[in-house]
N, CA, C and O atoms as a MOPAC input file, in Angstrom:
PM7 MOZYME 1SCF
protein

 N      0.86600 1    -1.16300 1     0.03000 1
 C     -0.01400 1     0.00600 1     0.01200 1
 C      0.85900 1     1.18700 1     0.00200 1
 O      1.75300 1     1.30400 1     0.84000 1
 N      0.63600 1     2.10100 1    -0.94000 1
 C      1.44200 1     3.38600 1    -1.01100 1
 C      0.54900 1     4.49600 1    -0.51500 1
 O     -0.58800 1     4.63100 1    -0.96800 1
 N      1.03600 1     5.27600 1     0.39000 1
 C      0.28300 1     6.44200 1     0.81200 1
 C      0.64200 1     7.58000 1     0.09400 1
 O      1.78100 1     8.04600 1     0.09600 1
 N     -0.46500 1     8.11500 1    -0.62200 1
 C     -0.29800 1     9.26300 1    -1.59300 1
 C      0.34600 1    10.50100 1    -0.75400 1
 O      1.20900 1    11.18800 1    -1.30100 1
 N     -0.00600 1    10.73900 1     0.35900 1
 C      0.49300 1    11.83000 1     1.12700 1
 C      1.88900 1    11.65200 1     1.50800 1
 O      2.48700 1    12.62300 1     1.97200 1
 N      2.45700 1    10.58200 1     1.37600 1
 C      3.87000 1    10.29000 1     1.84300 1
 C      4.92500 1    10.28700 1     0.70500 1
 O      6.12900 1    10.32100 1     0.95900 1
 N      4.40600 1    10.24400 1    -0.63100 1
 C      5.28900 1    10.25600 1    -1.74100 1
 C      5.95600 1    11.54300 1    -1.77400 1
 O      5.31500 1    12.59400 1    -1.80000 1
 N      7.40600 1    11.48700 1    -1.77200 1
 C      8.10900 1    12.74400 1    -1.89400 1
 C      7.96700 1    13.27300 1    -3.30900 1
 O      8.07200 1    12.57100 1    -4.31400 1
 N      7.70900 1    14.62700 1    -3.29600 1
 C      7.48300 1    15.31000 1    -4.58400 1
 C      8.50000 1    16.50000 1    -4.73600 1
 O      8.57400 1    17.38300 1    -3.88200 1
 N      9.25100 1    16.47900 1    -5.82500 1
 C     10.23700 1    17.52500 1    -5.94600 1
 C      9.54400 1    18.78100 1    -6.44800 1
 O      8.52800 1    18.74300 1    -7.14300 1
 N     10.14800 1    19.89500 1    -6.05900 1
 C      9.68200 1    21.22500 1    -6.34500 1
 C      9.55800 1    21.55900 1    -7.80700 1
 O      8.75800 1    22.41500 1    -8.18500 1
 N     10.39500 1    20.84900 1    -8.69500 1
 C     10.41600 1    21.08600 1   -10.19000 1
 C      9.20600 1    20.62700 1   -10.86300 1
 O      8.95000 1    21.05300 1   -11.98900 1
 N      8.36600 1    19.71500 1   -10.21600 1
 C      7.27000 1    19.23100 1   -11.02000 1
 C      6.25500 1    20.26400 1   -11.56400 1
 O      5.57700 1    20.06300 1   -12.57200 1
 N      6.20800 1    21.38900 1   -10.81000 1
 C      5.29600 1    22.42000 1   -11.27100 1
 C      5.77000 1    23.00000 1   -12.73300 1
 O      4.96100 1    23.49300 1   -13.51900 1
 N      7.03900 1    22.89700 1   -12.98200 1
 C      7.58800 1    23.44900 1   -14.27900 1
 C      7.61800 1    22.26100 1   -15.26600 1
 O      8.02000 1    22.52300 1   -16.40000 1
 N      7.26300 1    21.04100 1   -15.00300 1
 C      7.44400 1    19.98200 1   -15.96500 1
 C      6.62700 1    20.16700 1   -17.19900 1
 O      5.45200 1    20.53000 1   -17.14500 1
 N      7.31800 1    19.89000 1   -18.41600 1
 C      6.61400 1    20.17500 1   -19.64600 1
 C      5.48900 1    18.99700 1   -19.86000 1
 O      5.38900 1    18.02900 1   -19.10400 1
 N      4.68900 1    19.22000 1   -20.96400 1
 C      3.69200 1    18.28800 1   -21.30100 1
 C      2.37200 1    18.73300 1   -20.71800 1
 O      2.22300 1    19.83800 1   -20.19600 1
 N      1.34000 1    17.75100 1   -20.84100 1
 C     -0.00200 1    18.08500 1   -20.48400 1
 C     -0.02500 1    18.22200 1   -18.91400 1
 O      0.72900 1    17.60500 1   -18.16100 1
 N     -0.96200 1    19.08600 1   -18.54400 1
 C     -1.00900 1    19.26200 1   -17.05600 1
 C     -1.40900 1    17.98100 1   -16.29900 1
 O     -2.39100 1    17.32400 1   -16.64300 1
 N     -0.62000 1    17.64200 1   -15.25900 1
 C     -0.86700 1    16.53100 1   -14.39500 1
 C     -0.66700 1    16.91300 1   -12.97900 1
 O     -0.09500 1    17.97300 1   -12.72800 1
 N     -1.09300 1    16.13600 1   -12.02800 1
 C     -0.92300 1    16.52400 1   -10.68000 1
 C      0.51500 1    16.29200 1   -10.30600 1
 O      1.21700 1    15.58600 1   -11.02900 1
 N      0.97600 1    16.83400 1    -9.24500 1
 C      2.29800 1    16.64000 1    -8.71900 1
 C      2.58200 1    15.22800 1    -8.32800 1
 O      3.70700 1    14.73800 1    -8.43300 1
 N      1.56800 1    14.59700 1    -7.88800 1
 C      1.63800 1    13.14100 1    -7.35800 1
 C      1.78900 1    12.41000 1    -8.69400 1
 O      2.72200 1    11.60700 1    -8.71400 1
 N      1.06900 1    12.52000 1    -9.80800 1
 C      1.30200 1    11.82200 1   -11.04500 1
 C      2.69300 1    11.96800 1   -11.61600 1
 O      3.26300 1    10.98200 1   -12.08300 1
 N      3.26200 1    13.15800 1   -11.59600 1
 C      4.64100 1    13.41500 1   -11.87800 1
 C      5.54800 1    12.52600 1   -11.05000 1
 O      6.42200 1    11.84900 1   -11.59100 1
 N      5.34300 1    12.52500 1    -9.72100 1
 C      6.29200 1    11.82700 1    -8.87000 1
 C      6.10100 1    10.28000 1    -9.11300 1
 O      7.09800 1     9.56200 1    -9.03500 1
 N      5.03900 1     9.80700 1    -9.36400 1
 C      4.82400 1     8.41000 1    -9.53800 1
 C      5.20000 1     7.87800 1   -10.95600 1
 O      5.64500 1     6.74100 1   -11.10800 1
 N      4.99500 1     8.78800 1   -12.03100 1
 C      5.09100 1     8.31700 1   -13.38800 1
 C      6.23200 1     8.80900 1   -14.25200 1
 O      6.52300 1     8.22200 1   -15.29400 1
 N      6.92100 1     9.94900 1   -13.80000 1
 C      7.95800 1    10.50400 1   -14.69100 1
 C      9.20700 1     9.56300 1   -14.60000 1
 O      9.35200 1     8.73600 1   -13.69900 1
 N     10.09300 1     9.76900 1   -15.61800 1
 C     11.23900 1     8.80800 1   -15.63100 1
 C     12.54700 1     9.58600 1   -15.75200 1
 O     13.49500 1     9.07400 1   -16.34700 1
 N     12.64000 1    10.87200 1   -15.17900 1
 C     13.87700 1    11.57700 1   -15.26400 1
 C     14.93400 1    11.11600 1   -14.19700 1
 O     16.08300 1    11.55500 1   -14.25600 1
 N     14.58600 1    10.32000 1   -13.31800 1
 C     15.54100 1     9.90500 1   -12.21400 1
 C     15.10500 1     8.45300 1   -11.84600 1
 O     14.05100 1     7.89100 1   -12.14500 1
 N     16.12500 1     7.99400 1   -11.15200 1
 C     16.08500 1     6.64900 1   -10.59500 1
 C     16.04700 1     6.74200 1    -9.11600 1
 O     16.77400 1     7.53300 1    -8.51400 1
 N     15.20800 1     5.94300 1    -8.51300 1
 C     15.18600 1     5.88800 1    -7.01500 1
 C     15.16200 1     4.43400 1    -6.68100 1
 O     14.66500 1     3.63700 1    -7.47600 1
 N     15.67400 1     4.04800 1    -5.54500 1
 C     15.59500 1     2.74000 1    -5.07500 1
 C     14.48800 1     2.48900 1    -4.12200 1
 O     14.46800 1     3.17500 1    -3.10000 1
 N     13.57000 1     1.60600 1    -4.31000 1
 C     12.49900 1     1.20500 1    -3.45300 1
 C     12.88700 1    -0.02100 1    -2.75800 1
 O     13.39500 1    -0.94800 1    -3.39000 1
 N     12.67100 1    -0.09000 1    -1.44800 1
 C     12.97900 1    -1.14000 1    -0.64200 1
 C     11.86300 1    -1.36000 1     0.41400 1
 O     11.08300 1    -0.47900 1     0.77700 1
 N     11.88000 1    -2.65800 1     0.86900 1
 C     10.82500 1    -2.97400 1     1.93700 1
 C     11.71000 1    -3.52200 1     3.14000 1
 O     12.66500 1    -4.27800 1     2.96100 1
 N     11.31900 1    -3.09300 1     4.30500 1
 C     12.00300 1    -3.62200 1     5.44600 1
 C     11.14300 1    -3.45700 1     6.74500 1
 O     10.19100 1    -2.68200 1     6.83400 1
 N     11.58200 1    -4.25500 1     7.70900 1
 C     10.85400 1    -4.04800 1     8.95000 1
 C     10.94200 1    -2.63000 1     9.40000 1
 O     11.77600 1    -1.89900 1     8.86700 1
 N     10.13400 1    -2.16400 1    10.35700 1
 C     10.24300 1    -0.75400 1    10.86200 1
 C     11.67500 1    -0.59500 1    11.54800 1
 O     12.17100 1    -1.46600 1    12.26300 1
 N     12.27500 1     0.61900 1    11.24500 1
 C     13.53900 1     0.94200 1    11.81200 1
 C     13.34200 1     1.50600 1    13.28700 1
 O     12.36200 1     2.14900 1    13.66400 1
 N     14.45200 1     1.15000 1    14.06000 1
 C     14.45200 1     1.79700 1    15.36500 1
 C     14.96200 1     3.26100 1    15.14400 1
 O     15.64800 1     3.56900 1    14.16900 1
 N     14.57500 1     4.14600 1    16.12300 1
 C     15.04000 1     5.46000 1    15.92500 1
 C     16.56200 1     5.57300 1    15.83900 1
 O     17.07100 1     6.35000 1    15.03200 1
 N     17.31300 1     4.79900 1    16.67100 1
 C     18.70000 1     4.71700 1    16.58600 1
 C     19.27300 1     4.38000 1    15.22400 1
 O     20.20300 1     5.02800 1    14.74300 1
 N     18.69300 1     3.33900 1    14.60400 1
 C     19.05200 1     2.92300 1    13.24300 1
 C     18.88300 1     4.03700 1    12.30900 1
 O     19.81500 1     4.41200 1    11.59800 1
 N     17.57000 1     4.64800 1    12.28700 1
 C     17.26600 1     5.70000 1    11.35300 1
 C     18.22700 1     6.91200 1    11.56500 1
 O     18.64900 1     7.51100 1    10.57600 1
 N     18.57200 1     7.27500 1    12.77800 1
 C     19.59400 1     8.34200 1    13.01900 1
 C     20.91200 1     7.99900 1    12.46200 1
 O     21.58000 1     8.81800 1    11.83200 1
 N     21.30800 1     6.72300 1    12.70400 1
 C     22.60400 1     6.27200 1    12.19800 1
 C     22.69600 1     6.39600 1    10.70800 1
 O     23.68900 1     6.90700 1    10.19000 1
 N     21.71600 1     5.95400 1    10.02100 1
 C     21.61300 1     6.02800 1     8.57500 1
 C     21.68400 1     7.53800 1     8.07500 1
 O     22.39600 1     7.89500 1     7.13700 1
 N     20.93400 1     8.30700 1     8.74900 1
 C     20.89300 1     9.82300 1     8.53700 1
 C     22.29900 1    10.40100 1     8.47500 1
 O     22.72900 1    11.06300 1     7.53000 1
 N     23.02100 1    10.06000 1     9.66100 1
 C     24.36700 1    10.69500 1     9.66900 1
 C     25.41100 1    10.10700 1     8.62900 1
 O     26.53700 1    10.59400 1     8.52800 1
 N     24.99700 1     9.07500 1     7.88900 1
 C     25.80400 1     8.54800 1     6.86700 1
 C     25.28500 1     9.00500 1     5.47100 1
 O     25.77300 1     8.52200 1     4.45000 1
 N     24.35500 1     9.88000 1     5.43100 1
 C     23.71000 1    10.39700 1     4.25300 1
 C     22.70300 1     9.62200 1     3.63900 1
 O     22.31800 1     9.95800 1     2.51900 1
 N     22.20600 1     8.61300 1     4.21400 1
 C     21.15300 1     7.75700 1     3.77200 1
 C     19.79800 1     8.40800 1     4.08300 1
 O     19.43400 1     8.57000 1     5.24700 1
 N     19.06600 1     8.77500 1     3.04200 1
 C     17.70500 1     9.41600 1     3.22400 1
 C     16.69900 1     8.44500 1     2.89400 1
 O     16.61100 1     8.02500 1     1.74000 1
 N     15.91700 1     8.04400 1     3.82300 1
 C     14.77400 1     7.11500 1     3.56000 1
 C     13.48100 1     7.90000 1     3.66000 1
 O     13.34200 1     8.79700 1     4.49100 1
 N     12.55400 1     7.55400 1     2.81600 1
 C     11.21000 1     8.19700 1     2.83300 1
 C     10.15100 1     7.03500 1     2.93600 1
 O      9.77500 1     6.38800 1     1.95900 1
 N      9.70600 1     6.83900 1     4.23700 1
 C      8.55300 1     5.73500 1     4.29200 1
 C      7.40000 1     6.17000 1     3.44500 1
 O      6.89500 1     7.27300 1     3.65500 1
 N      6.93900 1     5.37300 1     2.49000 1
 C      5.93100 1     5.88400 1     1.64200 1
 C      4.67400 1     4.88000 1     1.75200 1
 O      3.63300 1     5.17000 1     1.16300 1
 N      4.77600 1     3.72400 1     2.49300 1
 C      3.71600 1     2.73900 1     2.55100 1
 C      4.16400 1     1.54400 1     3.41500 1
 O      5.14600 1     1.56800 1     4.15800 1
 N      3.33500 1     0.49100 1     3.23600 1
 C      3.48600 1    -0.66800 1     4.01200 1
 C      3.14500 1    -1.88800 1     3.23000 1
 O      2.36700 1    -1.82100 1     2.27800 1
 N      3.73200 1    -3.05200 1     3.61900 1
 C      3.41100 1    -4.34200 1     2.99200 1
 C      2.21100 1    -4.92700 1     3.68300 1
 O      2.21000 1    -4.88200 1     4.91300 1
 N      1.21100 1    -5.45700 1     3.07300 1
 C      0.14600 1    -6.14300 1     3.69900 1
 C     -0.02700 1    -7.44900 1     3.13000 1
 O      0.47200 1    -7.78200 1     2.05500 1
 N     -0.80300 1    -8.25600 1     3.92300 1
 C     -0.87900 1    -9.72500 1     3.66700 1
 C     -1.85400 1    -9.99500 1     2.39900 1
 O     -1.68600 1   -11.00300 1     1.71300 1
 N     -2.87400 1    -9.06100 1     2.11300 1
 C     -3.70400 1    -9.18800 1     1.06700 1
 C     -3.03400 1    -9.29900 1    -0.22500 1
 O     -2.04800 1    -8.57700 1    -0.37000 1
 N     -3.39300 1   -10.10300 1    -1.24700 1
 C     -2.87100 1   -10.39900 1    -2.49700 1
 C     -3.78500 1    -9.60400 1    -3.51900 1
 O     -4.48200 1   -10.24000 1    -4.31000 1
 N     -3.78700 1    -8.31900 1    -3.51100 1
 C     -4.55300 1    -7.55100 1    -4.50900 1
 C     -3.75900 1    -6.52200 1    -5.23200 1
 O     -4.33200 1    -5.57700 1    -5.77300 1
 N     -2.50500 1    -6.65700 1    -5.26700 1
 C     -1.63100 1    -5.80400 1    -6.01900 1
 C     -1.25000 1    -4.58300 1    -5.40800 1
 O     -1.67800 1    -4.36200 1    -4.27600 1
 N     -0.51800 1    -3.75400 1    -5.96400 1
 C     -0.04300 1    -2.47300 1    -5.56500 1
 C     -1.20400 1    -1.53200 1    -5.55300 1
 O     -1.97000 1    -1.46300 1    -6.51400 1
 N     -1.35100 1    -0.76500 1    -4.41200 1
 C     -2.57600 1     0.16000 1    -4.35300 1
 C     -2.09400 1     1.52400 1    -3.92300 1
 O     -1.07000 1     1.58600 1    -3.24300 1
 N     -2.68500 1     2.52200 1    -4.22800 1
 C     -2.41800 1     3.92100 1    -3.75800 1
 C     -3.58400 1     4.29500 1    -2.89400 1
 O     -4.74100 1     4.14800 1    -3.28800 1
 N     -3.29500 1     4.75500 1    -1.77800 1
 C     -4.22800 1     5.12800 1    -0.71500 1
 C     -4.21600 1     6.62200 1    -0.48200 1
 O     -3.15800 1     7.25000 1    -0.44200 1
 N     -5.40200 1     7.18600 1    -0.32900 1
 C     -5.45900 1     8.61600 1     0.09800 1
 C     -6.78500 1     8.70900 1     0.90000 1
 O     -7.40100 1     7.69000 1     1.21200 1
 N     -7.18400 1     9.88800 1     1.20700 1
 C     -8.32800 1    10.11100 1     2.25500 1
 C     -9.62200 1     9.57800 1     1.65800 1
 O    -10.61900 1     9.44700 1     2.36800 1
 N     -9.62100 1     9.27400 1     0.38500 1
 C    -10.86500 1     8.67100 1    -0.19700 1
 C    -10.93000 1     7.16800 1    -0.18600 1
 O    -12.00500 1     6.60000 1    -0.37500 1
 N     -9.83900 1     6.52200 1     0.02400 1
 C     -9.76100 1     5.07000 1    -0.10400 1
 C     -8.59400 1     4.58900 1    -0.80200 1
 O     -7.56900 1     5.26800 1    -0.74100 1
 N     -8.60600 1     3.48600 1    -1.47200 1
 C     -7.50500 1     2.99500 1    -2.23500 1
 C     -7.95800 1     2.56200 1    -3.56400 1
 O     -9.06100 1     2.04900 1    -3.75400 1
 N     -6.95000 1     2.81200 1    -4.62100 1
 C     -7.23000 1     2.34700 1    -5.93100 1
 C     -5.99800 1     1.60900 1    -6.40600 1
 O     -4.90800 1     1.78900 1    -5.86300 1
 N     -6.17900 1     0.73600 1    -7.47200 1
 C     -4.95100 1     0.03700 1    -7.99200 1
 C     -3.96100 1     1.08200 1    -8.58200 1
 O     -4.35200 1     2.04000 1    -9.24800 1
 N     -2.71000 1     0.85000 1    -8.30800 1
 C     -1.64300 1     1.67200 1    -8.82100 1
 C     -1.06600 1     1.00400 1   -10.15800 1
 O     -0.44300 1    -0.05700 1   -10.13900 1
 N     -1.31600 1     1.67800 1   -11.23200 1
 C     -0.91100 1     1.23600 1   -12.54600 1
 C      0.51900 1     1.75000 1   -12.92000 1
 O      0.77800 1     2.95200 1   -12.85900 1
 N      1.43300 1     0.82900 1   -13.30400 1
 C      2.70400 1     1.39500 1   -13.83700 1
 C      2.60100 1     2.24200 1   -14.99500 1
 O      2.05900 1     1.73900 1   -15.98000 1
 N      3.01800 1     3.44300 1   -15.07500 1
 C      2.88300 1     4.25900 1   -16.24900 1
 C      4.22600 1     5.08800 1   -16.62100 1
 O      4.25100 1     5.90000 1   -17.54700 1
 N      5.20200 1     4.83000 1   -15.89900 1
 C      6.47600 1     5.57400 1   -16.15600 1
 C      7.18300 1     5.11900 1   -17.41700 1
 O      6.87800 1     4.05300 1   -17.95200 1
 N      8.12700 1     5.91900 1   -17.89700 1
 C      8.99400 1     5.57800 1   -19.00600 1
 C     10.07200 1     4.64100 1   -18.54700 1
 O     10.70000 1     4.88900 1   -17.51900 1
 N     10.32300 1     3.51200 1   -19.31300 1
 C     11.20600 1     2.53200 1   -19.01400 1
 C     12.53800 1     2.76500 1   -19.67400 1
 O     12.70400 1     2.37500 1   -20.83000 1
 N     13.43600 1     3.33700 1   -19.05600 1
 C     14.79600 1     3.69200 1   -19.66100 1
 C     15.54200 1     2.38100 1   -20.05600 1
 O     16.45200 1     2.42800 1   -20.88400 1
 N     15.18500 1     1.28000 1   -19.50200 1
 C     15.91500 1     0.06800 1   -19.84200 1
 C     15.35400 1    -0.79200 1   -20.96700 1
 O     15.95700 1    -1.76400 1   -21.42100 1
 N     14.17100 1    -0.37800 1   -21.38300 1
 C     13.43800 1    -1.10700 1   -22.52100 1
 C     14.12300 1    -0.66100 1   -23.83300 1
 O     14.52200 1     0.49500 1   -23.96600 1
 N     14.24800 1    -1.56900 1   -24.77100 1
 C     14.75200 1    -1.17900 1   -26.17300 1
 C     13.54800 1    -0.58200 1   -26.85500 1
 O     12.43500 1    -1.10400 1   -26.79800 1
 N     13.82600 1     0.58700 1   -27.53500 1
 C     12.81300 1     1.18900 1   -28.25100 1
 C     12.73700 1     0.52200 1   -29.73900 1
 O     13.72900 1     0.11500 1   -30.34400 1
 N     11.54300 1     0.48100 1   -30.17900 1
 C     11.43200 1    -0.15700 1   -31.54500 1
 C     12.11700 1     0.63900 1   -32.65500 1
 O     11.93800 1     1.85500 1   -32.72300 1
 N     12.84900 1     0.03400 1   -33.47400 1
 C     13.52000 1     0.71600 1   -34.60000 1
 C     14.78800 1     1.46200 1   -34.15700 1
 O     15.26000 1     2.37000 1   -34.84100 1
 N     15.29000 1     1.08600 1   -33.07300 1
 C     16.53700 1     1.78900 1   -32.54000 1
 C     17.83100 1     1.14500 1   -33.16900 1
 O     18.93300 1     1.33100 1   -32.65400 1
 N     17.67300 1     0.45900 1   -34.18900 1
 C     18.91400 1    -0.21200 1   -34.86900 1
 C     19.48400 1    -1.31500 1   -34.20000 1
 O     20.67200 1    -1.59800 1   -34.35400 1
 N     18.65300 1    -2.02500 1   -33.39600 1
 C     19.15100 1    -3.33600 1   -32.75200 1
 C     19.23800 1    -4.34900 1   -33.79300 1
 O     18.47400 1    -4.33400 1   -34.75800 1
 N     20.29300 1    -5.37400 1   -33.60400 1
 C     20.33500 1    -6.39100 1   -34.56700 1
 C     19.16700 1    -7.40300 1   -34.62400 1
 O     19.17400 1    -8.30800 1   -35.45800 1

């Protein structure tokens, strides 16, 4: 479960080109950067502070649940399926001259 209000949003999304989209849509779908997503047991305050002093910035954005109903985005209205829409930098584009 991804909490919509916990997703970090860069200040530059307001100036992003293209059709108007919400800041959250930009944060979830744009492909200009790579971020690492990980799942782990809750950290102790001591561990979180230790990581911070080493320059590791973690943003808790959700939780893993037992239900098997896919990735979901939650906000004050409830939850909806989260559909992957971003640009895939690692996919080969058609007609790119590959053998």
